[in-house]
N, C-alpha and C positions, 0 to 999 in steps of 0.2 A: 374189348379189350380200351382201356384209354389210360396207356405207359405216360405217368410224372418223368418228365426230362431229369427238368430243376427247379426248385421251390427258392425263389430271392422277396427276399421286402416285401415279400407278404403276397407275392402273386404265386400260381402253383404252372408252371407253361410245361403242353403234355401234348398229344397227339390222340388220335382219334382211329379206332381198327379201320385203315384202309377207308373211310371216308369221299380219300378222292389223291390223285394220279403225283399230283402237281406236288413239290412238300410245300406245308408251313403251317404258323403251332401255333394252337390253343391257347390265350391265357386267359384267365378267372381269379377274381380275390371275391376278396366279400362286398364293392362296388360294385364288382359287374366282370365282358364278361369281354374281349375280342379273341384275334382269327387274323393274320400275321402270312402274307407268301411270301414267301425264302428264297425264291427263286422268281422271276431270275436275275431282280434285284428282292427285297426286303420292302416289304409296300404293309399298311394295313390295309385291308379285305374289311375288316366290318366291324364297327366295336358298340356296345352297351353300353349302356351310364358312366363310361370315364371322361374322365373331364381333356382339355390337350397336354395342360401337365400331365394329367397320372397317362397321357399316350406314346408321349415324349417318353418320357423316363423309361416304361414297357420297350418301348422301338429301343432306349437306350443300348436294356441290359439284349436282347435279343441281341442285336451287334456285338456289341460284349463277348459274342457266349458262342456268332451263328456257326461259326466252326463245326461247335461242339453239337448244332441243335443238327445241320445236313449230317453231321458223324451218329447222331439218336437216326437219326428218318433212314437211313440208307443201315443200318442196323437192324431197323426191324418191319419194312418195308422193301429192303434189296434197294439193289440200284447203285 
């Protein structure tokens, strides 16, 4: 199960089903993919093929919808 939380500016933000217990979000587009921790602070965990501008753009989108992502995580996985 990989529920999509939202799509914006060509990026898909989603979770893998119970990949690990620490809250995080995956991001994918035609250009690459990344994983960001949502707790205890928003932080890039890894990225493939995104440049620094794209990472900043993705992080900004996550910051704007951080509470939505946390609520979605809790809805999907409990907690």
